[in-house]
C-alpha positions as CSV (number, residue, x, y, z in Angstrom):
1,M,0.0,-0.1,0.2
2,S,1.5,3.4,-0.8
3,T,2.5,5.6,1.9
4,L,-0.6,8.1,1.1
5,L,-3.0,5.6,1.0
6,L,-1.4,4.4,4.7
7,A,-1.8,7.9,6.0
8,L,-5.3,8.7,4.8
9,A,-6.4,5.1,6.6
10,A,-4.5,5.7,9.6
11,G,-5.9,9.3,9.8
12,A,-9.3,8.0,9.2
13,V,-9.0,5.8,12.3
14,I,-7.3,8.0,14.4
15,G,-10.1,10.7,14.3
16,L,-12.8,8.3,14.5
17,A,-11.4,7.2,17.9
18,L,-11.2,10.9,18.7
19,G,-14.6,11.9,17.6
20,A,-16.2,9.0,19.3
21,L,-14.2,8.3,22.7
22,G,-13.1,12.0,23.0
23,G,-9.6,10.4,22.7
24,G,-7.1,7.9,21.9
25,G,-6.8,8.4,18.6
26,S,-3.4,10.3,19.8
27,V,-1.9,7.3,21.4
28,L,-2.5,5.6,18.3
29,A,-0.9,8.2,16.0
30,V,2.6,8.0,17.4
31,P,2.9,4.0,16.9
32,A,0.9,4.1,13.2
33,L,3.6,7.1,12.2
34,I,6.4,4.9,13.3
35,Y,5.7,1.2,12.2
36,L,3.4,2.3,9.1
37,L,4.9,5.5,7.8
38,G,8.6,5.4,8.8
39,F,9.0,8.5,11.0
40,T,11.6,8.4,13.8
41,P,10.1,8.4,17.7
42,A,11.0,12.2,18.0
43,A,9.9,13.1,14.4
44,A,6.4,11.0,15.1
45,T,5.9,12.7,18.5
46,T,5.8,16.2,16.9
47,A,4.0,15.5,13.9
48,S,1.1,13.6,16.2
49,L,0.7,17.0,18.2
50,I,0.2,18.6,14.8
51,I,-2.4,16.4,13.9
52,V,-4.2,15.9,17.4
53,T,-4.8,19.7,18.0
54,A,-6.4,19.7,14.5
55,T,-8.1,16.8,14.8
56,S,-9.3,17.9,18.3
57,A,-10.3,21.4,17.5
58,T,-12.7,19.8,15.1
59,A,-14.0,17.4,17.1
60,L,-14.6,19.5,20.1
61,Y,-16.5,21.9,17.7
62,A,-19.0,19.0,16.8
63,H,-19.4,18.2,20.6
64,A,-19.8,21.8,21.7
65,T,-22.6,22.0,19.2
66,S,-24.8,19.4,20.9
67,G,-24.0,21.0,24.6
68,S,-21.6,17.9,25.8
69,V,-18.8,20.5,26.9
70,R,-18.4,21.7,30.5
71,W,-16.0,24.9,29.6
72,K,-15.1,26.4,32.8
73,T,-14.3,22.8,34.1
74,G,-12.3,21.9,31.5
75,A,-10.4,25.2,31.3
76,L,-9.0,24.8,34.7
77,F,-8.4,21.1,33.9
78,A,-6.3,22.0,30.7
79,A,-4.6,25.0,32.3
80,A,-3.1,23.1,34.9
81,G,-1.7,21.3,32.3
82,I,0.1,23.9,30.2
83,P,3.6,24.3,32.2
84,P,4.1,20.7,32.8
85,A,3.3,20.0,29.2
86,V,5.8,22.6,28.2
87,A,8.7,21.2,30.5
88,A,7.9,17.5,29.7
89,G,8.2,18.3,25.9
90,L,11.9,20.2,26.4
91,L,12.7,17.3,28.3
92,A,11.5,14.7,26.0
93,G,13.6,16.0,23.0
94,R,16.9,15.2,25.5
95,L,15.9,11.4,26.1
96,P,17.3,8.4,23.7
97,E,14.6,6.7,21.7
98,A,14.4,3.9,23.0
99,A,13.2,5.4,26.3
100,L,10.6,7.1,24.7
101,T,9.0,4.1,22.8
102,A,9.1,2.0,26.6
103,A,7.1,4.9,28.3
104,F,5.0,4.9,25.2
105,A,4.3,1.6,25.9
106,A,3.5,1.5,29.3
107,T,1.1,4.5,29.2
108,A,-0.6,2.9,26.3
109,A,-1.1,-0.2,28.9
110,L,-2.1,2.1,31.9
111,A,-4.3,3.9,29.3
112,A,-6.3,0.2,28.4
113,A,-6.7,-0.2,31.9
114,A,-8.0,2.8,32.3
115,M,-10.4,2.6,30.0
116,L,-11.2,-1.0,31.0
117,R,-12.0,-0.2,34.3
118,T,-14.0,3.4,33.6
119,P,-17.6,2.7,33.1
120,A,-19.1,4.4,30.0
121,T,-22.5,4.6,31.5
122,D,-24.0,8.1,32.5
123,R,-23.3,8.8,36.4
124,Q,-24.8,11.5,38.9
125,S,-22.4,14.5,39.0
126,K,-20.5,16.0,42.1
127,P,-19.2,19.1,42.8
128,V,-15.8,19.5,41.0
129,R,-12.9,20.6,43.3
130,P,-10.5,23.0,42.2
131,A,-7.3,21.2,43.4
132,R,-8.3,17.7,42.3
133,A,-9.0,19.3,38.9
134,A,-5.5,20.9,38.9
135,G,-3.8,18.2,40.0
136,A,-5.2,15.8,37.6
137,G,-4.8,18.4,34.6
138,A,-0.9,18.9,35.6
139,G,-0.3,15.3,35.5
140,L,-1.9,14.7,32.1
141,G,-0.3,17.9,30.8
142,A,2.9,16.3,31.5
143,V,2.3,13.0,29.7
144,T,1.0,14.8,26.7
145,G,4.4,16.9,26.8
146,F,6.7,14.2,27.0
147,L,4.9,11.3,25.0
148,G,3.4,13.3,22.2
149,V,0.1,12.8,22.8
150,G,-3.2,14.4,23.3
151,G,-3.9,12.8,26.8
152,G,-7.6,12.2,26.0
153,F,-7.4,8.4,26.6
154,L,-6.5,9.4,30.4
155,A,-8.3,12.5,30.6
156,V,-11.8,10.7,30.1
157,P,-11.1,8.4,33.0
158,A,-10.1,11.5,35.0
159,L,-13.0,13.4,34.0
160,V,-14.9,10.6,35.0
161,S,-13.8,9.1,37.9
162,V,-12.0,11.8,39.4
163,L,-14.2,14.8,38.8
164,G,-17.4,13.2,38.5
165,L,-18.4,14.4,35.1
166,R,-20.6,12.1,32.9
167,M,-19.5,10.1,30.3
168,R,-20.9,12.4,27.7
169,A,-19.7,15.8,29.0
170,A,-16.4,14.0,29.6
171,V,-16.0,13.0,26.2
172,G,-16.3,16.5,24.9
173,T,-14.8,18.3,27.8
174,S,-11.3,16.4,27.0
175,L,-11.3,17.6,24.0
176,L,-10.9,20.7,25.1
177,V,-8.2,19.4,27.3
178,I,-6.4,17.5,24.9
179,T,-6.8,21.1,22.1
180,V,-5.0,23.6,24.6
181,N,-2.6,20.7,26.2
182,S,-1.3,19.5,22.5
183,L,-1.1,23.2,21.4
184,A,1.2,24.0,24.6
185,A,3.1,20.9,24.0
186,L,3.8,21.5,20.1
187,T,4.8,25.4,21.4
188,A,7.6,24.0,23.6
189,R,9.0,21.8,20.4
190,A,8.8,24.9,17.8
191,G,12.3,25.4,18.3
192,A,13.5,22.0,17.6
193,H,15.1,21.1,14.4
194,T,12.9,17.7,13.9
195,P,12.1,17.4,10.5
196,L,8.7,16.9,9.5
197,H,7.5,15.5,5.9
198,W,4.4,17.5,5.2
199,A,3.5,15.3,2.3
200,V,2.5,12.6,4.9
201,I,1.1,14.9,7.8
202,A,-0.9,16.6,6.0
203,P,-3.2,13.8,4.4
204,F,-3.2,12.0,7.4
205,T,-4.5,15.1,9.4
206,G,-7.4,16.1,6.4
207,A,-8.5,12.0,6.9
208,A,-8.3,12.2,11.1
209,I,-10.7,15.9,10.9
210,L,-13.0,14.0,8.8
211,G,-13.1,10.9,10.3
212,A,-13.5,13.0,14.0
213,W,-17.3,14.2,12.6
214,D,-18.1,10.5,11.6
215,G,-17.1,9.6,15.5
216,K,-19.3,11.8,17.0
217,R,-22.3,10.3,14.7
218,L,-20.8,6.7,15.9
219,A,-20.9,7.6,18.9
220,G,-24.7,8.0,19.0
221,K,-25.0,4.6,17.7
222,I,-23.1,2.3,19.6
223,S,-22.6,1.6,23.0
224,G,-19.8,3.3,24.9
225,P,-18.9,-0.1,26.7
226,T,-18.3,-1.7,23.3
227,L,-16.2,1.4,22.1
228,Q,-13.8,1.4,25.4
229,R,-13.9,-2.6,25.1
230,I,-12.7,-2.3,21.4
231,F,-10.1,0.5,22.0
232,A,-8.3,-1.4,24.9
233,A,-7.9,-4.2,23.4
234,A,-6.3,-1.9,20.6
235,L,-3.9,0.0,23.2
236,L,-3.0,-3.3,24.7
237,A,-1.5,-4.6,21.0
238,V,0.1,-1.5,20.5
239,A,1.7,-1.4,24.2
240,A,2.9,-5.1,23.4
241,L,4.2,-4.3,20.1
242,M,6.1,-0.9,21.1
243,L,7.5,-2.8,24.3
244,T,8.9,-5.5,22.3
245,D,10.4,-3.1,19.9
246,A,12.0,-1.0,22.5
247,L,13.4,-4.2,24.4
248,H,15.3,-5.6,21.0
């Protein structure tokens, strides 16, 4: 399959995941760029931030039109993550590629476990505690900057279990967090001289944006638990692949 077709196919899947689950597509973008499209880990993490920023902003708009974004909670959560995202983004450029790959594998496995543990059904809302929101947001920002992912695969479980949002609101709000964190981490890497292959990144991003709209519609047709189980299985496969690669 040609590079263009691979980029389009991978972008569509990642956009679909972001639109449907409010996260997850970003953690698949890096391995797709590395193993399917030949990017180095450093280039893949930077390229993924470009793709995720554009795609999550599009998906955010789609969810906002249906009223499923909690703007104040999301803004606090995201703002707390900006400094750690910038600092971690600077640190990531100084680490060996094998270390980044192993860290990504561990994070993917953690995300899978979080998806399996967090119920996808609506639950009663509870008051949001600013300190808890800031702490969770700071941790997520560090992961975003370090690994070049949007963090939605961890944001959704955190918004549900830590902050008490209902699942539909957590999905929409996570897209606000992803957009802000990804943009902050991308800004931190702006001075790095990492080669970017725009002939691959542009079609990848375009397909992801279109996929995000389809994902928003898909979320209303397939049950949340089914979507989460499918995605958790995919994450575990990605984690196993990348950990094996890092150990060789």
